C-alpha positions in Angstrom: 68.7 79.1 99.0 68.5 76.8 96.2 70.1 77.8 92.8 69.9 75.4 89.6 73.1 76.2 87.2 73.4 74.7 83.9 76.2 74.6 81.0 77.1 72.5 78.4 80.4 72.3 76.4 79.1 74.6 73.9 78.4 77.4 76.2 80.3 80.2 77.1 78.5 81.4 80.4 77.1 79.6 83.1 73.3 80.0 83.3 70.3 79.6 86.0 67.6 77.6 85.4 64.1 78.0 87.2 63.5 74.1 87.6 66.1 71.0 87.4 66.6 69.3 84.2 69.0 66.5 83.0 72.5 67.5 83.4 71.9 70.4 86.1 74.2 71.5 88.9 72.0 72.4 91.9 73.9 74.6 94.4 72.3 75.1 97.9 73.4 77.4 100.7 72.0 77.7 104.1 69.0 75.6 103.4 66.0 75.7 105.5 64.4 72.4 106.5 61.5 72.8 104.1 64.2 73.4 101.3 66.0 70.1 102.4 62.4 68.2 102.0 61.6 69.6 98.9 65.2 68.7 97.4 64.8 65.2 98.7 61.3 65.0 97.1 62.6 66.6 93.7 65.5 64.4 93.5 64.4 61.2 95.1 67.2 61.6 97.7 67.4 60.0 101.3 66.3 62.9 103.5 68.0 61.4 106.7 71.4 61.8 104.9 71.2 65.3 103.4 69.7 66.5 106.8 73.1 65.6 108.3 74.8 68.7 106.7 73.1 70.5 109.3 75.6 69.2 111.8 78.3 71.6 112.0 80.7 68.7 113.2 79.9 66.3 110.5 82.9 64.4 109.6 83.8 63.4 105.8 82.4 60.1 104.6 81.0 58.4 101.7 77.8 56.7 101.3 75.4 55.3 98.7 71.7 55.1 98.6 69.9 53.9 95.3 71.5 55.6 92.4 72.7 58.6 94.4 76.2 59.0 95.8 76.5 61.1 98.8 80.1 62.6 99.6 80.8 64.6 102.9 83.8 66.6 103.2 85.1 69.7 104.8 86.5 72.8 103.5 88.3 75.7 105.0 86.4 78.6 106.4 87.0 81.3 108.8 84.5 81.8 111.6 85.2 84.3 114.1 83.0 83.1 116.8 84.0 79.3 116.5 87.4 77.9 117.1 87.1 75.4 114.1 88.6 76.3 110.6 86.8 73.9 108.3 83.0 73.4 107.6 81.1 70.3 105.9 79.8 70.4 102.5 77.9 67.5 101.0 78.2 66.6 97.4 75.4 64.4 95.9 76.0 62.6 92.6 73.2 61.3 90.8 72.4 59.8 87.4 71.4 63.1 85.7 72.5 65.7 88.3 75.0 67.2 90.8 73.9 68.7 94.0 76.1 70.8 96.4 74.8 71.6 99.6 76.6 73.6 102.5 75.7 76.0 105.7 78.0 78.7 104.6 79.4 80.3 101.5 81.7 77.9 99.5 84.7 79.9 98.6 86.4 77.1 96.5 83.1 76.9 94.3 83.3 80.7 93.2 86.0 80.1 90.4 83.2 78.1 88.9 80.3 80.3 89.8 82.4 83.5 88.4 83.3 81.9 84.9 87.0 81.5 85.7 87.0 77.7 85.3 85.9 76.2 82.2 83.5 73.3 82.8 80.3 71.6 82.0 77.3 70.4 84.0 76.4 67.8 82.0 79.8 66.0 82.5 78.7 65.6 86.3 81.5 63.2 87.3 84.2 65.1 85.7 82.6 68.5 87.4 82.5 66.6 90.9 86.2 65.6 90.5 87.1 69.3 89.5 85.3 70.4 92.6 87.3 68.1 94.7 90.5 69.3 92.9 89.6 73.0 93.5 89.3 72.0 97.2 92.7 70.4 97.4 94.0 73.5 95.8 92.4 75.7 98.6 93.9 73.4 101.2 97.3 73.5 99.4 97.3 77.6 99.6 96.3 77.2 103.2 99.1 75.0 104.1 101.5 77.3 102.2 100.5 80.4 104.2 100.7 78.6 107.5 104.2 77.0 106.5 105.4 80.7 106.0 104.2 81.9 109.2 105.7 79.1 111.3 109.0 79.2 109.6 109.3 82.9 110.6 108.6 82.0 114.1 111.4 79.7 113.7 113.8 82.3 113.3 112.8 84.1 116.3 112.5 81.1 118.9 115.3 82.5 121.2 113.2 85.6 121.8 109.5 84.1 121.6 106.9 85.8 123.7 103.7 84.4 125.1 101.5 85.6 122.0 103.8 83.9 119.8 103.1 80.5 121.8 99.3 81.1 121.4 99.9 81.7 117.9 101.6 78.5 117.5 98.8 76.8 119.5 96.3 78.3 117.0 98.3 76.9 114.1 98.4 73.5 115.6 94.7 73.4 116.1 94.4 74.6 112.5 96.6 71.9 111.2 94.8 69.4 113.1 91.7 70.4 111.7 92.9 70.1 108.1 94.3 66.6 108.9 91.0 65.6 110.2 89.3 66.5 106.9 91.9 65.3 104.6 92.4 61.9 105.9 88.8 60.9 105.7 88.3 62.5 102.3 91.4 60.5 101.1 89.7 57.3 102.4 86.5 57.9 100.3 88.5 58.8 97.2 90.5 55.7 97.4 87.1 53.8 97.8 85.9 55.1 94.6 88.9 53.6 92.8 87.9 50.3 94.1 84.2 49.8 92.8 81.8 51.1 90.4 80.0 53.6 92.5 80.2 56.2 90.2 80.3 56.3 86.2 84.1 57.5 85.2 85.8 57.3 82.0 89.6 57.0 81.5 90.3 60.9 81.8 88.2 60.7 85.2 90.2 57.9 86.5 93.2 59.6 85.6 92.3 62.7 87.7 91.1 60.6 90.5 94.4 59.2 90.6 95.9 62.7 90.6 93.6 63.7 93.6 94.7 60.7 95.4 98.3 61.8 95.2 97.5 65.6 95.7 95.6 64.6 99.0 98.3 62.3 100.2 100.9 65.1 99.7 98.7 67.7 101.6 98.3 65.1 104.4 102.2 64.6 104.5 102.8 68.4 104.3 100.3 69.0 107.2 102.3 66.3 109.3 105.3 68.0 108.4 104.0 71.5 109.7 102.6 70.0 112.7 105.8 68.3 113.8 107.9 71.8 113.0 105.3 73.5 115.2 105.7 71.1 118.0 109.7 71.4 117.8 109.2 75.0 117.9 107.0 74.9 121.1 109.2 72.2 122.8 112.3 74.4 122.0 110.5 77.7 123.3 109.3 75.8 126.5 112.7 74.7 127.0 114.4 78.0 126.7 111.6 79.6 128.7 112.1 77.2 131.5 115.7 77.9 131.5 115.3 81.7 131.6 113.0 81.0 134.5 115.2 78.9 136.3 118.0 81.7 136.0 115.9 84.4 137.2 115.0 82.3 140.2 118.6 81.3 140.9 119.7 85.0 140.6 116.8 86.3 142.9 117.8 83.2 145.4 121.3 84.4 145.3 120.3 88.0 146.0 118.0 87.1 148.9 121.1 85.3 150.4 123.6 88.1 149.8 121.0 90.4 151.5 120.0 88.1 154.2 123.5 88.0 155.7 123.9 91.9 156.4 120.3 92.0 157.8 121.1 89.2 160.2 124.2 90.7 161.4 122.6 94.2 161.5 119.7 92.7 163.5 122.1 90.9 166.0 124.1 94.1 166.5 121.1 96.1 166.8 119.4 94.5 170.0 119.2 96.3 173.1 121.4 94.2 175.1 125.2 94.3 175.9 126.9 93.3 172.8 130.6 92.9 172.0 132.4 95.8 170.5 129.8 98.3 171.8 132.6 100.2 173.5 135.0 99.7 171.0 135.5 103.1 169.1 136.2 101.2 165.8 133.2 98.7 166.5 131.0 100.2 163.7 133.8 99.6 161.2 134.5 96.0 162.4 131.0 95.1 161.8 131.0 96.6 158.3 134.2 94.6 157.6 132.6 91.5 158.7 129.5 92.1 156.7 131.7 93.0 153.7 133.9 89.6 154.0 130.8 87.5 154.5 129.2 89.0 151.4 132.1 88.5 149.4 132.4 84.9 150.5 128.8 84.3 149.7 129.1 85.8 146.2 132.3 83.5 145.4 130.4 80.5 146.4 127.3 81.4 144.4 129.6 82.2 141.2 131.1 78.9 141.6 127.9 77.1 142.0 129.0 75.5 145.4 125.5 76.5 147.1 
């Protein structure tokens, strides 16, 4: 679906337009192939590049073709049937327009569509940077939520269970996805500071510098959370291994203790002439031998001599 939005600094509400015009923001969600072709023809875009948005595993990157700049990045999105927590979005910045293309709904653009953010579509560079800023805020909220859950697991590492380890594995995958999206995005943000790829005023450059710092902090925060998860997993695995070894040792000791009376009873249970068979106290002597043997075995086990 293709929707054209327009708003100036004097407008109080975001309005939709039936046709593109100068200073337009075109938002495209789940486009069909014919819609991408029409979009390419309407704005003079490179059809090969914009069709890359159909690839769910598209990595963040920056390309420039003619007067249009193409910015691929990824944003957090929960999909029930796929074990990936980010999906791609393409932002195209032209001389007189701004286009956003995504295969799924874009949560971080809702504040702009709902009128909760003050912006103007005619200031396309500033609007582009504000989109990226809102994307960083979305990642920051996600990381804050994940950090709280990880710290909660840190406090119960001694009583950690299998489902807790599964959750940590899920968190680790989630953080790796975040890092995979933020690092390439940081690369093309840094690239914008070194060349005249897009027209920027001094205010825009300051915002770009702030975005670079915010992106860097998010990457560092992600790596810190990832290290904490790995430490928790390492500690829990050591604790579980120690518990398993203790259980195996206990069962081994119990097997040894039970083997001694079983062996003695088996020997004296044979249907052949045996010592003490005519002794009236033979049964109690055998019981005494078993008790003494078991006592010595337990003593040796407790002192870890066997």
